[in-house]
C-alpha positions, 0 to 999 in steps of 0.5 A: 870680292865684297866678302871679308875673305875676298877683301883680305885676298885683295889686301894681301896681294896689294901689300905683299907685292907693293902694287899700286891700288887699282880702281877695282881694288879701291872700290871693294875696300871702300864698300867695307862698312867696318862693321866687324861682324866678320871678326865676331864670326871668324873662328880663327881670330883674324884681326880684320879691323887692323888689316882693312885700316892698314889697306885704307892708309896704303890706298890714301898714300898711293892712290889718286882718287877722282877729284869729286871724291878727294874734295868730299873726303877733304871736306868731311875730314875738316868739318865733322871732327870739329863741333864749331865747324860742324854747327856752322856747316849745319846752318849752311846746309839748312839753306841748301836743303831744298837742293837735295833732290837735285843732288840725288839725281846727279851721280857724283853729287849723291853724297851731298844729298846724303849729307843734307839728309843728316841735318837735324830738323831743329837746332841742337842745344848750342852749349852742352850741359856742365857736369853734375857733382855727385853726392858722396862720390865714389870716384871720378871718370873722364867723359869723352866729349866727342865731335858729332854727338854734342852737335846732333844729340846734346841731350845724350851728354846731359842724361849721361851726366845725371846718371853718373852723378846718381851712381856716385861719380864725378865727371871730368871733361878734359880740356884740350880733348877733341875727336877720337880720330875714328872718322879720319882713320876710316878714310885712311888718313892715318897721320890725322888719326894718330894726331887726334889720339895723341891730343886726347892722350895729352888731355887725359894725362893732364886730367889725371894729374889732378887725380886718377880716373876710374874709367874713360867713358864713351857714349858713342860706341864708334869712339869707344872702339877707336879709343880702345885701340889707341894702345895698338895704334901708338905701340911704336911711338916711344913718347906715347905707347905706355900712356896709350896702352894705359888709357885704352885699358881705361876705356869703357862704353857707358853701358859697359861701365854702368853694367858693372855698378849697382845702380839705385832702384828706378824711382819711377816705372815708365807708364805705360810700360814701354816696349823698347827695340834695342839696336845693337851698334856694330861698334859696340857688339862686334868692335867692343864685344859689349852685348848684354849690358845695354839690354840688361840695364834697360830691363832693370829700368822697367822697360820691355826690351825686344831685339830685331831679327838680324841684330848682328847686321849693320844699319848702314851708318858706319861713320861716314859710310852713309855719305861716301856710299849713299846707295848701299847705306840706304839699302842696308838702312831700309833692311834694318828698319824693316826688321825693327818695325816688325817688333811693334816697339814704342821706341828704339834705343841705340848706343851710337849717335850715327845709328840713331840718325841713320835709323831715325831717317827711315822710321816714324818710331822715336829713336833715343840713346840707351842712356836717355831711357835709363836716365828717365827711369831714374828720375831724369826728364822724359826724352824729348823724342817721346813727346 
């Protein structure tokens, strides 16, 4: 019942018969990573993503979770999607970090230990960098600002802005934009996810009123999978359906967008030539079917790119899975890191901040975003993780 086919059986039985979810059914649905590897593998084109999302929303509306679980989900939904709250929580978490070992030994408190483990060891930049104006701009793009990424890894946006400026694109940071909604959507909070989508669509509509955008770009691949699904999520909303479909069609991962351009030649070859282990985030390779562009961009930038065994498998981050299911996430993460470390790489590149944090907790090898290495090769600063 922890296989995709088993979960579909449970979902079908629950929804078609309008059954109240049992604890057993909820357990198996909760254990799903939403890695979407099953959709890549399925020869019949079954859209498992929409099935499991629908099941989670149904469970959220009809099932009474134990109090600790309800409280944890309430906290996650009201902190992680809001950068200011997230920064404040990190500051408090640093004070509580010595209690992580105690929390880890108490079953219901294990998620708190997992949350404390995610706290970065040093303060992130308090304010994200402003866009860089392109010389002889080819067009303008909207960059999704995100929620967790600018708090945990603000250098990713800085690198992205520099690369896009060199490529000839002006970048718009839409006012009023917020979380893409993926975090709450994966917890079954459908109404909150739709509200997030509508807020972003309103912000992008206002941004496009000043001029059309060539694309809406994401540097966190989990956000990209979510935004590309806005058209489906809001298909029955008369006020938003058309605009949702429009912006879903414009959505691109940063590597996907850059892979369609002719970038300037790298201004310097990283020396010594670095061996880069490329980690393909599930939301990128399975959710968006972007597989070749990141590796090709890194190779063209002068890096030696290697791919680990079982590259199709998840690292265990999966949104807030590593908090809600800490034991399973740790086992999955250890397996992923073991495969990566066999490559003897100098650095690990990933296209999703959750993956970078999950993998970085379990290895001494530096972990950076793909765009940071591309930026470095084209004249940007050396990523700080590389020393």
